[in-house]
Backbone as a chain_set.jsonl record, in Angstrom:
{"seq": "XXXXXXXXXXXXXXXXXXXXXXXXXXXXXXXXXXXXXXXXXXXXXXXXXXXXXXXXXXXXXXXXXXXXXXXXXXXXXXXXXXXXXXXXXXXXXXXXXXXXXXXXXXXXXXXXXXXXXXXXXXXXXXXXXXXXXXXXXXXXXXXXXXXXXXXXXXXXXXXXXXXXXXXXXXXXXXXXXXXXXXXXXXXXXXXXXXXXXXXXXXXXXXXXXXXXXXXXX", "coords": {"N": [[136.981, 95.81, 193.502], [133.668, 96.022, 193.852], [131.085, 94.992, 191.481], [128.667, 96.044, 190.916], [126.786, 98.661, 189.782], [125.275, 100.309, 191.258], [126.743, 100.493, 193.405], [128.959, 102.118, 192.907], [128.854, 105.134, 192.284], [129.871, 107.281, 193.304], [131.681, 110.418, 193.534], [135.004, 110.876, 192.067], [136.242, 112.969, 193.699], [135.268, 112.265, 196.168], [136.287, 109.681, 196.699], [139.204, 110.334, 196.559], [139.02, 112.094, 198.844], [138.671, 110.186, 201.225], [140.663, 108.634, 200.721], [142.72, 110.505, 201.139], [142.162, 111.406, 203.997], [142.302, 108.955, 205.439], [145.087, 108.184, 204.786], [146.444, 105.808, 204.848], [147.236, 102.594, 203.622], [147.274, 99.585, 201.681], [149.791, 98.447, 199.948], [150.409, 97.304, 196.817], [151.775, 95.29, 194.47], [152.978, 93.226, 191.508], [154.471, 90.278, 191.735], [157.041, 87.64, 191.892], [157.307, 84.568, 193.201], [154.803, 85.247, 193.76], [152.24, 87.818, 194.526], [153.215, 91.038, 195.929], [153.011, 92.694, 198.977], [152.337, 95.546, 201.081], [151.782, 97.378, 204.046], [151.394, 100.615, 204.561], [151.607, 104.053, 205.551], [150.768, 107.02, 203.887], [150.965, 110.179, 201.739], [148.755, 111.898, 200.312], [148.69, 114.117, 197.696], [147.532, 117.586, 197.041], [146.021, 117.708, 194.636], [145.369, 115.232, 193.896], [146.812, 113.681, 192.3], [149.334, 112.359, 193.0], [150.997, 110.496, 195.333], [153.139, 110.232, 198.284], [155.274, 107.967, 199.98], [157.035, 105.82, 202.063], [159.328, 103.197, 202.513], [161.052, 100.667, 204.397], [164.365, 99.752, 203.86], [165.091, 96.94, 203.549], [162.622, 95.824, 202.947], [160.942, 93.909, 200.51], [159.647, 95.114, 198.36], [160.693, 97.594, 198.112], [163.375, 96.734, 197.335], [162.731, 95.566, 194.759], [161.679, 97.627, 193.446], [163.131, 99.523, 191.238], [162.832, 101.154, 189.372], [160.232, 102.918, 187.468], [157.14, 101.404, 188.235], [153.913, 99.434, 187.951], [151.505, 99.77, 190.29], [149.282, 99.276, 193.08], [147.368, 101.125, 195.406], [145.497, 100.206, 198.023], [142.7, 101.363, 199.951], [140.931, 101.115, 202.838], [137.685, 101.83, 204.272], [135.086, 102.026, 206.57], [133.551, 98.924, 207.67], [131.156, 95.907, 207.574], [129.372, 93.019, 208.783], [126.263, 92.157, 207.45], [123.274, 91.111, 208.539], [120.888, 89.085, 207.182], [118.278, 88.86, 208.396], [117.899, 91.506, 209.425], [116.63, 93.125, 207.552], [113.942, 92.868, 207.723], [112.73, 91.353, 205.772], [112.188, 88.224, 204.579], [113.31, 87.269, 201.973], [115.89, 87.552, 201.41], [119.442, 87.549, 201.692], [122.721, 86.929, 203.461], [125.24, 89.453, 203.56], [127.981, 91.75, 203.187], [128.807, 95.016, 204.061], [130.578, 97.737, 202.998], [133.4, 100.151, 202.612], [135.486, 101.117, 200.177], [138.713, 101.989, 198.661], [140.628, 102.342, 195.611], [143.635, 103.236, 194.441], [145.259, 103.197, 191.405], [148.294, 103.09, 189.671], [151.647, 104.041, 189.09], [154.642, 103.192, 190.546], [157.366, 105.032, 191.586], [160.933, 104.973, 192.316], [162.297, 107.273, 195.054], [164.247, 110.208, 195.816], [166.784, 109.594, 197.974], [167.865, 111.495, 199.339], [165.706, 113.243, 199.938], [164.579, 112.335, 202.029], [164.235, 113.298, 204.76], [162.702, 115.821, 204.58], [160.506, 114.37, 203.291], [159.549, 112.733, 205.295], [158.671, 114.694, 207.321], [156.586, 115.915, 205.784], [154.652, 113.605, 205.382], [154.223, 112.951, 208.318], [153.131, 115.485, 209.134], [150.481, 115.679, 208.332], [149.065, 114.092, 210.225], [149.818, 114.925, 212.448], [148.768, 117.415, 212.51], [146.172, 117.049, 213.231], [146.165, 116.514, 215.967], [145.874, 118.617, 217.285], [145.523, 120.654, 220.417], [148.469, 119.757, 220.615], [151.62, 120.372, 220.175], [153.104, 119.901, 217.022], [154.799, 117.166, 215.878], [158.114, 117.077, 214.526], [160.973, 116.245, 212.421], [162.928, 117.623, 213.499], [162.861, 117.362, 216.241], [164.194, 115.051, 216.911], [167.155, 113.576, 218.112], [170.291, 114.326, 216.389], [171.957, 112.416, 215.806], [170.381, 109.955, 215.779], [168.423, 110.601, 214.126], [169.816, 110.561, 211.698], [170.763, 107.855, 211.577], [168.427, 106.344, 211.105], [167.359, 107.516, 208.774], [169.158, 106.071, 207.138], [167.859, 103.742, 206.916], [165.504, 103.795, 205.614], [163.587, 104.166, 202.515], [162.493, 106.477, 200.339], [159.5, 107.046, 198.334], [157.435, 107.707, 195.075], [154.163, 107.908, 194.225], [152.46, 107.616, 191.279], [149.436, 108.532, 190.545], [147.233, 106.982, 188.398], [144.55, 106.116, 187.954], [141.594, 105.925, 189.595], [139.277, 104.218, 191.696], [136.522, 103.415, 193.295], [134.12, 101.689, 195.988], [131.34, 101.954, 197.641], [129.451, 100.352, 199.486], [126.541, 100.533, 200.631], [123.941, 99.283, 200.745], [122.536, 100.45, 198.836], [120.843, 99.31, 196.991], [118.648, 98.263, 198.367], [115.339, 98.791, 199.642], [114.437, 101.747, 201.343], [113.341, 101.638, 203.785], [114.204, 98.999, 204.325], [117.042, 99.445, 204.379], [117.603, 101.225, 206.285], [116.59, 100.058, 208.622], [118.433, 97.915, 208.747], [120.695, 99.438, 209.136], [120.254, 100.5, 211.767], [120.64, 98.119, 213.125], [123.366, 97.255, 212.625], [124.661, 99.223, 213.845], [125.074, 98.401, 216.327], [126.349, 96.209, 216.266], [128.966, 93.635, 216.755], [130.493, 92.747, 214.639], [132.883, 93.7, 212.297], [134.245, 96.713, 211.378], [134.604, 99.967, 212.545], [131.668, 100.205, 212.921], [129.662, 101.9, 213.599], [130.242, 104.361, 212.321], [129.843, 103.027, 209.498], [126.851, 102.708, 209.734], [125.796, 104.869, 210.024], [126.647, 106.155, 207.591], [125.065, 104.227, 205.909], [122.586, 105.027, 206.684], [122.584, 108.076, 206.097], [123.464, 108.645, 203.877], [126.287, 109.174, 201.619], [128.762, 111.136, 203.011], [130.393, 114.468, 202.422], [133.471, 113.838, 202.821], [135.703, 115.535, 203.489], [134.633, 117.967, 204.142], [133.364, 117.662, 206.525], [133.044, 117.422, 210.205], [132.113, 115.804, 211.972], [131.944, 113.15, 211.056], [134.625, 111.428, 210.689], [137.452, 110.044, 209.077], [139.642, 108.541, 210.729]], "CA": [[135.886, 96.772, 193.529], [132.288, 95.35, 193.55], [130.795, 95.113, 190.056], [127.278, 96.323, 190.772], [127.149, 100.112, 189.619], [124.711, 101.051, 192.28], [127.756, 100.985, 194.515], [130.238, 102.805, 192.18], [128.196, 106.152, 191.867], [130.275, 108.549, 194.047], [132.613, 111.349, 192.389], [136.538, 110.853, 192.366], [137.003, 113.812, 194.799], [134.971, 111.639, 197.365], [137.304, 108.756, 196.717], [140.246, 111.015, 197.005], [139.172, 112.422, 200.345], [138.625, 109.045, 201.931], [142.154, 108.235, 201.093], [143.669, 111.539, 202.015], [141.892, 111.404, 205.305], [142.874, 107.871, 205.984], [146.472, 108.341, 204.691], [146.898, 104.482, 205.209], [146.531, 101.601, 202.868], [148.125, 98.492, 201.448], [150.728, 98.676, 198.593], [150.219, 95.85, 196.05], [152.65, 94.992, 193.222], [153.071, 92.129, 191.05], [155.759, 89.872, 192.013], [157.388, 86.452, 191.379], [156.049, 83.749, 192.431], [153.549, 85.807, 194.507], [152.04, 89.343, 194.625], [153.974, 91.824, 197.116], [151.978, 93.495, 199.518], [153.11, 96.252, 202.317], [150.963, 98.209, 204.606], [152.022, 102.086, 204.44], [151.057, 105.448, 205.676], [151.065, 107.83, 202.562], [150.713, 111.517, 201.938], [148.365, 112.041, 198.99], [148.874, 115.501, 197.265], [146.032, 118.227, 196.987], [145.271, 117.517, 193.293], [145.141, 113.79, 194.034], [147.718, 113.01, 191.027], [150.363, 111.884, 193.369], [151.081, 110.315, 196.58], [154.606, 109.777, 198.699], [155.362, 107.044, 201.076], [158.369, 105.011, 202.271], [159.555, 101.471, 202.882], [162.269, 100.051, 205.035], [165.211, 99.036, 202.628], [164.913, 95.423, 203.345], [161.216, 95.318, 202.278], [161.185, 93.32, 199.211], [159.298, 95.874, 197.34], [161.934, 98.37, 197.994], [164.474, 96.161, 196.539], [162.23, 95.545, 193.539], [161.232, 98.901, 192.391], [164.254, 100.419, 190.793], [162.441, 102.108, 187.846], [158.531, 102.867, 187.572], [156.472, 99.925, 188.43], [152.742, 99.256, 188.068], [151.235, 99.244, 191.593], [147.892, 99.746, 193.605], [147.413, 101.409, 196.854], [144.019, 99.865, 198.42], [142.5, 101.941, 200.968], [139.549, 100.56, 203.451], [136.972, 102.595, 205.107], [134.318, 101.216, 207.365], [133.047, 97.534, 206.949], [130.631, 95.249, 208.611], [128.513, 92.091, 208.14], [124.559, 92.429, 207.455], [122.358, 89.622, 208.687], [119.427, 89.116, 206.441], [117.238, 89.053, 209.387], [117.859, 92.753, 209.831], [115.848, 93.883, 206.537], [112.555, 92.532, 207.76], [112.292, 90.691, 204.641], [112.681, 86.948, 204.227], [113.851, 87.203, 200.761], [117.219, 88.274, 201.606], [120.741, 86.664, 201.989], [123.684, 87.761, 204.103], [126.122, 90.415, 202.677], [128.83, 92.504, 203.874], [128.905, 96.406, 203.476], [131.921, 98.247, 203.182], [133.937, 101.373, 201.754], [137.09, 100.867, 199.715], [139.159, 102.806, 197.395], [141.986, 101.753, 194.854], [144.527, 104.302, 193.622], [146.344, 102.733, 190.439], [149.26, 103.989, 188.764], [153.328, 103.657, 188.975], [155.463, 103.594, 191.763], [158.692, 105.419, 191.462], [161.944, 105.283, 193.56], [162.624, 108.566, 195.211], [165.562, 110.565, 195.877], [167.197, 109.561, 199.409], [168.369, 113.0, 200.026], [164.592, 113.865, 200.329], [163.737, 111.399, 203.128], [163.831, 113.954, 205.977], [161.385, 116.332, 204.313], [159.418, 113.518, 202.969], [158.872, 112.237, 206.725], [157.88, 115.789, 208.045], [155.226, 116.143, 205.243], [153.783, 112.545, 205.938], [153.759, 113.13, 209.714], [152.347, 116.64, 209.236], [148.901, 115.348, 207.79], [148.398, 113.355, 211.083], [150.009, 115.613, 213.631], [147.791, 118.532, 212.505], [144.759, 116.508, 213.852], [146.375, 116.363, 217.247], [146.094, 119.823, 218.144], [146.584, 121.439, 220.448], [149.532, 119.322, 220.74], [152.85, 120.873, 219.182], [153.23, 119.071, 216.04], [156.177, 116.302, 215.903], [159.075, 117.18, 213.325], [162.285, 115.522, 212.575], [163.918, 118.445, 214.167], [162.975, 117.003, 217.568], [165.221, 113.92, 217.009], [168.586, 113.801, 218.154], [170.604, 114.343, 214.961], [172.571, 110.951, 215.186], [169.361, 109.225, 215.872], [167.774, 110.727, 213.175], [170.671, 110.076, 210.503], [170.868, 106.432, 211.437], [166.939, 106.229, 210.674], [167.45, 107.952, 207.366], [169.828, 105.087, 206.362], [167.345, 102.481, 207.042], [164.394, 103.798, 204.873], [163.664, 104.944, 201.354], [161.212, 107.288, 199.796], [158.883, 106.44, 196.832], [156.601, 108.567, 194.55], [153.145, 107.025, 193.57], [151.708, 108.423, 190.393], [148.016, 108.105, 190.568], [146.665, 107.339, 187.064], [143.206, 105.533, 188.191], [141.028, 105.985, 190.967], [138.321, 103.521, 191.81], [135.805, 103.273, 194.592], [133.167, 101.252, 196.251], [130.566, 102.669, 198.573], [128.564, 99.365, 199.255], [125.714, 100.618, 201.771], [122.788, 98.807, 200.58], [121.805, 101.366, 198.164], [119.987, 98.54, 196.121], [117.406, 97.785, 198.979], [114.436, 99.852, 199.971], [114.804, 102.952, 202.345], [112.762, 100.789, 205.091], [115.258, 97.923, 204.727], [118.388, 99.899, 204.448], [117.499, 102.037, 207.617], [116.35, 98.893, 209.556], [119.794, 97.107, 208.913], [121.601, 100.108, 209.638], [120.194, 100.606, 213.119], [121.194, 96.849, 213.771], [124.864, 97.174, 212.365], [125.422, 100.245, 214.417], [125.48, 97.984, 217.511], [127.067, 95.019, 215.769], [130.183, 93.298, 217.047], [131.145, 92.041, 213.745], [133.232, 94.785, 211.471], [135.323, 97.888, 211.694], [133.804, 101.507, 212.413], [130.192, 99.965, 212.577], [129.123, 103.274, 213.852], [130.567, 104.897, 210.833], [129.199, 102.35, 208.496], [125.568, 102.76, 209.865], [125.716, 106.454, 209.738], [126.665, 106.031, 206.059], [124.049, 103.673, 205.331], [121.271, 106.033, 206.902], [122.566, 109.378, 205.771], [123.979, 108.533, 202.488], [127.746, 109.258, 201.603], [129.079, 112.411, 203.276], [131.547, 115.045, 201.931], [134.235, 113.785, 204.09], [136.712, 116.438, 203.53], [134.123, 119.07, 204.912], [132.384, 117.178, 207.879], [133.955, 117.233, 211.273], [131.311, 114.749, 212.881], [132.396, 111.812, 210.623], [136.067, 111.437, 210.409], [138.257, 108.608, 208.956], [141.155, 108.585, 211.495]], "C": [[134.625, 95.981, 192.95], [131.631, 96.024, 192.238], [129.463, 95.999, 189.768], [127.376, 97.865, 190.846], [126.321, 100.946, 190.482], [125.8, 101.233, 193.632], [129.109, 101.704, 194.174], [129.744, 104.199, 191.637], [128.945, 107.353, 192.505], [131.349, 109.074, 193.355], [134.028, 110.711, 192.84], [136.882, 111.731, 193.567], [136.259, 113.068, 196.207], [135.872, 110.502, 197.705], [138.626, 109.097, 197.292], [140.208, 111.661, 198.68], [139.106, 111.5, 201.392], [140.224, 108.638, 201.924], [143.088, 109.021, 201.326], [143.335, 111.549, 203.218], [142.464, 110.136, 205.911], [144.431, 107.864, 205.962], [147.041, 106.994, 205.073], [146.431, 103.404, 204.199], [147.549, 100.484, 202.714], [148.559, 98.485, 199.901], [150.586, 97.37, 198.129], [150.89, 95.974, 194.828], [152.638, 93.66, 192.794], [154.311, 91.621, 191.163], [155.892, 88.341, 191.439], [157.907, 85.573, 192.556], [154.68, 84.408, 192.901], [153.276, 87.407, 194.472], [152.931, 89.724, 195.97], [153.106, 92.613, 197.485], [152.716, 94.062, 200.8], [152.007, 97.285, 202.757], [151.674, 99.492, 204.839], [151.385, 103.002, 204.61], [151.656, 106.064, 204.394], [150.592, 109.158, 202.808], [150.34, 111.466, 200.315], [148.228, 113.82, 198.797], [147.448, 116.253, 197.071], [145.448, 117.827, 195.86], [145.029, 116.141, 193.025], [145.992, 113.035, 192.968], [148.788, 112.184, 191.66], [150.46, 111.656, 194.894], [152.81, 110.002, 196.955], [154.405, 108.784, 199.795], [156.551, 106.394, 201.117], [158.45, 103.54, 202.968], [160.934, 101.427, 203.528], [163.057, 99.291, 203.933], [165.034, 97.556, 202.501], [163.477, 95.001, 202.966], [161.49, 95.011, 200.722], [160.545, 94.248, 198.004], [160.212, 97.175, 196.959], [163.103, 97.95, 197.398], [163.926, 95.963, 195.197], [161.939, 96.456, 192.605], [162.437, 99.843, 192.213], [163.823, 101.115, 189.543], [160.787, 101.987, 188.079], [157.811, 101.648, 187.377], [155.118, 100.09, 188.798], [152.261, 98.839, 189.634], [149.511, 99.779, 191.823], [147.926, 100.099, 194.863], [145.803, 101.094, 197.227], [143.922, 100.47, 199.727], [141.036, 101.616, 201.65], [138.967, 101.701, 204.375], [136.256, 101.557, 206.072], [133.7, 99.953, 206.738], [132.386, 96.869, 208.017], [129.716, 94.185, 207.938], [126.994, 92.725, 208.503], [124.05, 91.233, 207.431], [121.006, 89.837, 207.802], [118.248, 89.067, 207.352], [116.913, 90.636, 209.641], [116.856, 93.623, 208.717], [114.443, 93.689, 207.02], [111.983, 91.976, 206.491], [112.825, 89.323, 204.593], [113.425, 86.534, 202.96], [115.054, 87.774, 200.71], [118.464, 87.193, 201.815], [121.77, 87.776, 202.724], [124.553, 88.473, 203.271], [127.019, 91.17, 203.614], [128.781, 94.085, 203.184], [130.114, 96.86, 203.519], [132.082, 99.478, 202.385], [135.371, 101.015, 201.493], [137.427, 101.683, 198.677], [140.46, 102.395, 196.952], [142.558, 103.0, 194.116], [145.522, 103.092, 192.631], [146.987, 103.473, 189.746], [150.717, 103.213, 188.812], [153.672, 104.198, 190.139], [156.855, 103.809, 191.4], [159.694, 105.678, 192.521], [162.041, 106.691, 193.597], [163.945, 108.619, 195.579], [165.896, 110.431, 197.694], [167.505, 110.86, 200.014], [167.244, 113.882, 200.354], [163.977, 113.39, 201.602], [163.388, 112.127, 204.157], [162.702, 114.729, 205.627], [160.292, 115.682, 203.966], [158.585, 113.107, 204.504], [158.207, 113.376, 207.371], [156.492, 116.042, 207.089], [154.374, 115.105, 205.641], [153.193, 112.711, 207.281], [152.851, 114.403, 209.759], [150.944, 116.484, 209.248], [148.261, 114.845, 209.208], [148.55, 114.372, 212.223], [149.088, 116.927, 213.833], [146.389, 118.301, 213.225], [145.045, 116.204, 215.336], [146.543, 117.526, 218.102], [145.406, 119.827, 219.221], [148.056, 121.176, 220.737], [150.628, 119.96, 219.744], [153.046, 119.748, 218.273], [154.683, 118.326, 216.202], [156.798, 116.716, 214.602], [160.369, 116.338, 213.431], [162.979, 116.323, 213.251], [163.848, 118.051, 215.703], [163.752, 115.735, 218.085], [166.625, 114.068, 217.149], [169.18, 113.504, 216.841], [171.245, 112.77, 214.487], [171.395, 109.961, 215.159], [168.761, 108.974, 214.237], [168.661, 110.307, 211.537], [170.792, 108.606, 210.438], [169.52, 105.803, 210.852], [166.903, 106.279, 209.214], [168.186, 107.038, 206.622], [169.036, 103.883, 206.003], [165.949, 102.538, 206.007], [164.477, 104.682, 203.538], [162.304, 105.691, 200.696], [160.777, 106.943, 198.426], [157.697, 107.528, 196.675], [155.489, 107.687, 193.812], [152.462, 107.962, 192.685], [150.26, 107.651, 190.033], [147.371, 108.032, 189.006], [145.157, 106.802, 187.04], [142.847, 105.868, 189.376], [139.518, 105.132, 190.757], [137.612, 103.384, 193.277], [134.544, 102.466, 194.979], [132.552, 101.559, 197.359], [129.334, 101.4, 198.8], [127.792, 99.574, 200.597], [124.391, 100.304, 201.709], [121.973, 99.746, 199.924], [120.857, 100.75, 197.095], [118.78, 98.041, 197.016], [116.501, 99.084, 199.118], [115.116, 100.755, 201.261], [114.465, 102.174, 203.638], [113.999, 99.824, 205.379], [116.592, 98.439, 204.97], [118.455, 100.561, 206.015], [117.363, 101.111, 208.837], [117.77, 98.254, 209.765], [120.899, 98.108, 209.209], [121.752, 100.541, 211.243], [120.836, 99.115, 213.785], [122.844, 96.819, 213.447], [125.318, 98.333, 213.253], [125.871, 99.564, 215.914], [126.038, 96.406, 217.376], [128.361, 94.786, 216.173], [131.037, 92.872, 215.904], [131.489, 93.342, 212.479], [134.071, 95.856, 212.127], [134.383, 99.362, 211.523], [132.508, 101.121, 212.219], [129.57, 101.383, 212.601], [128.892, 104.135, 212.771], [129.776, 104.638, 209.72], [127.578, 102.558, 208.769], [125.334, 104.242, 209.753], [125.784, 106.578, 208.09], [125.456, 105.565, 205.265], [122.596, 104.558, 205.455], [121.289, 107.344, 206.221], [122.907, 109.534, 204.613], [125.61, 108.912, 202.623], [128.079, 110.92, 201.902], [130.251, 113.079, 202.675], [132.382, 114.773, 203.128], [135.204, 114.758, 204.325], [136.01, 117.846, 204.243], [133.391, 118.752, 206.019], [133.554, 117.115, 208.867], [133.331, 116.098, 212.044], [131.772, 113.435, 212.346], [133.768, 111.775, 209.995], [136.695, 110.049, 210.005], [139.629, 108.672, 209.53], [141.32, 107.414, 212.5]], "O": [[134.579, 95.436, 191.847], [131.627, 97.227, 191.978], [129.214, 96.54, 188.691], [127.95, 98.386, 191.802], [126.525, 102.159, 190.533], [125.63, 101.966, 194.606], [130.079, 101.846, 194.92], [130.184, 104.504, 190.528], [128.554, 108.468, 192.16], [131.99, 108.345, 192.597], [134.119, 110.094, 193.901], [137.708, 111.336, 194.39], [136.749, 113.359, 197.298], [136.22, 110.33, 198.874], [139.163, 108.477, 198.21], [141.142, 111.673, 199.48], [139.452, 111.892, 202.506], [140.876, 108.38, 202.936], [144.2, 108.624, 201.675], [144.338, 111.741, 203.906], [143.132, 110.28, 206.935], [145.047, 107.576, 206.988], [148.138, 107.009, 205.633], [145.225, 103.345, 203.957], [148.53, 100.399, 203.453], [147.819, 98.512, 198.918], [150.623, 96.395, 198.88], [150.503, 96.878, 194.088], [152.298, 92.826, 193.633], [155.275, 92.287, 190.786], [155.052, 87.862, 190.677], [159.043, 85.868, 192.928], [153.599, 84.074, 192.414], [154.247, 88.159, 194.386], [153.263, 88.923, 196.843], [152.408, 93.252, 196.698], [153.493, 93.389, 201.478], [151.404, 97.956, 201.92], [152.743, 99.337, 205.43], [150.391, 103.081, 203.888], [152.745, 105.749, 203.913], [149.936, 109.431, 203.814], [151.08, 111.175, 199.375], [147.751, 114.587, 199.633], [146.393, 115.626, 196.962], [144.256, 117.538, 195.968], [144.494, 115.833, 191.96], [145.834, 111.824, 192.812], [149.236, 111.274, 190.962], [150.053, 112.522, 195.667], [153.607, 109.62, 196.098], [153.379, 108.819, 200.474], [157.187, 106.406, 200.063], [157.693, 103.011, 203.782], [161.845, 102.156, 203.136], [162.567, 98.405, 203.233], [164.846, 97.025, 201.407], [163.249, 93.823, 202.691], [162.109, 95.724, 199.932], [160.917, 94.107, 196.839], [160.394, 97.643, 195.835], [163.866, 98.798, 196.934], [164.75, 96.22, 194.32], [161.906, 96.325, 191.381], [162.662, 100.793, 192.963], [164.655, 101.607, 188.78], [160.235, 101.113, 188.748], [157.934, 100.959, 186.364], [154.877, 100.76, 189.802], [152.583, 97.76, 190.13], [148.78, 100.41, 191.059], [148.573, 99.347, 195.593], [144.936, 101.777, 196.682], [144.779, 100.267, 200.587], [140.028, 101.867, 200.99], [139.681, 102.384, 205.109], [136.732, 100.451, 206.326], [133.384, 99.882, 205.55], [132.74, 97.027, 209.186], [129.319, 94.326, 206.781], [126.651, 93.465, 209.425], [124.248, 90.388, 206.558], [120.259, 90.809, 207.913], [117.157, 89.287, 206.827], [115.794, 90.985, 210.016], [116.378, 94.703, 209.061], [113.682, 94.557, 206.594], [110.797, 92.159, 206.216], [114.054, 89.262, 204.563], [114.104, 85.507, 202.948], [115.227, 88.601, 199.815], [118.22, 86.021, 202.104], [121.72, 89.004, 202.648], [124.62, 88.049, 202.118], [126.748, 91.178, 204.815], [128.727, 94.272, 201.968], [130.852, 96.209, 204.258], [131.209, 99.889, 201.62], [136.223, 100.703, 202.325], [136.603, 102.081, 197.854], [141.347, 102.114, 197.758], [141.913, 103.64, 193.285], [146.325, 102.303, 193.128], [146.502, 104.454, 189.182], [150.86, 102.008, 188.605], [153.279, 105.23, 190.684], [157.521, 102.881, 190.94], [159.467, 106.425, 193.473], [161.933, 107.38, 192.583], [164.714, 107.665, 195.699], [165.291, 111.109, 198.524], [167.332, 111.108, 201.207], [167.413, 114.982, 200.881], [163.026, 113.947, 202.151], [162.306, 111.849, 204.673], [161.658, 114.478, 206.23], [159.177, 116.149, 204.197], [157.377, 113.171, 204.732], [157.174, 113.127, 207.992], [155.43, 116.339, 207.636], [153.346, 115.434, 206.234], [151.982, 112.653, 207.49], [151.824, 114.335, 210.434], [150.237, 117.07, 210.068], [147.078, 115.106, 209.424], [147.572, 114.678, 212.904], [148.739, 117.402, 214.914], [145.667, 119.187, 213.682], [144.15, 115.63, 215.956], [147.092, 117.588, 219.202], [144.506, 118.987, 219.224], [148.823, 122.088, 221.046], [150.387, 119.997, 218.538], [153.157, 118.626, 218.767], [155.633, 118.966, 216.652], [156.086, 116.723, 213.598], [160.717, 115.819, 214.491], [163.915, 115.739, 213.797], [164.783, 118.422, 216.413], [163.928, 115.419, 219.262], [167.262, 114.687, 216.296], [168.73, 112.58, 216.164], [171.142, 112.16, 213.422], [171.553, 109.038, 214.36], [168.648, 107.994, 213.501], [168.123, 109.862, 210.523], [170.919, 108.076, 209.333], [169.588, 104.789, 210.158], [166.523, 105.35, 208.502], [167.981, 107.064, 205.409], [169.327, 103.124, 205.08], [165.396, 101.497, 205.651], [165.209, 105.665, 203.42], [161.185, 105.179, 200.723], [161.544, 106.61, 197.523], [157.118, 108.098, 197.6], [155.8, 106.875, 192.941], [151.928, 108.978, 193.131], [150.057, 106.58, 189.46], [147.034, 109.095, 188.483], [144.524, 107.087, 186.024], [143.689, 106.116, 190.24], [138.76, 105.373, 189.817], [138.295, 103.254, 194.292], [133.704, 102.589, 194.088], [133.297, 101.445, 198.332], [128.269, 101.593, 198.215], [128.178, 98.983, 201.606], [123.601, 100.879, 202.458], [120.816, 99.93, 200.302], [120.164, 101.477, 196.384], [117.902, 97.406, 196.431], [116.868, 100.207, 198.772], [116.091, 100.438, 201.942], [115.324, 102.095, 204.517], [114.657, 99.845, 206.419], [117.288, 97.847, 205.795], [119.389, 100.309, 206.776], [117.931, 101.348, 209.903], [118.203, 98.097, 210.907], [122.004, 97.665, 209.521], [122.786, 100.819, 211.851], [121.443, 99.109, 214.856], [123.513, 96.209, 214.281], [126.54, 98.377, 213.395], [126.796, 100.029, 216.58], [126.1, 95.605, 218.308], [129.102, 95.752, 215.989], [132.227, 92.635, 216.112], [130.573, 93.859, 211.841], [134.491, 95.8, 213.283], [133.671, 99.683, 210.572], [131.993, 101.682, 211.252], [129.031, 101.877, 211.611], [127.822, 104.567, 212.342], [129.161, 105.472, 209.055], [126.973, 102.555, 207.697], [124.292, 104.534, 209.166], [124.874, 107.136, 207.476], [124.924, 106.148, 204.32], [121.753, 104.71, 204.571], [120.24, 107.803, 205.77], [122.688, 110.646, 204.133], [126.116, 108.921, 203.745], [127.704, 111.808, 201.136], [131.184, 112.334, 202.374], [132.168, 115.28, 204.229], [135.591, 114.838, 205.491], [136.716, 118.683, 204.804], [132.721, 119.66, 206.512], [134.717, 116.849, 208.563], [134.075, 115.443, 212.775], [132.005, 112.563, 213.183], [133.938, 112.099, 208.819], [136.404, 109.03, 210.631], [140.63, 108.842, 208.834], [142.362, 107.295, 213.144]]}, "num_chains": 1, "name": "protein.A"}
């Protein structure tokens, strides 16, 4: 998380909205001799106090977590390079604008018997956005194939204890400088979801969970 308070003013519900809508992040745990990382889809509950995810049994994290274990889920929003030339002010330096949310807490091993219901819950949040397509559920799978898959993965529950977010959108610049940079970043080839980043820089931080024009999917 960026230490500048100017980039850390947004409320927790906005951080949760980003994490919930993204539904994908990097799971991070301490390990020996190095940190353990895994990129995972997850389902964040309505109150933001816990999330559920799954890992293949052969994943080192799945083997290591046999009891509640401190962990972080890092979720990225849009990001992009900002050239100092774009501000219209020579007294500037290059930077990188981005949105990121960290969920800190405890990763708990789940009950393998809940694996099928877990998969349906996690997939439902994404399938609902594909309407009018009929949502996929595990019921569509051949029973033998589903049973074989269930043996290969394990569910986990993530207890959210702390939420941190950085929305670095040039809030520390003048309106004119920020808007000038936003117009240039909108057409930049460097970054991820640069049109979204430009919109956030220009219009401020939206209520993600209430908007349909700016979505994180």
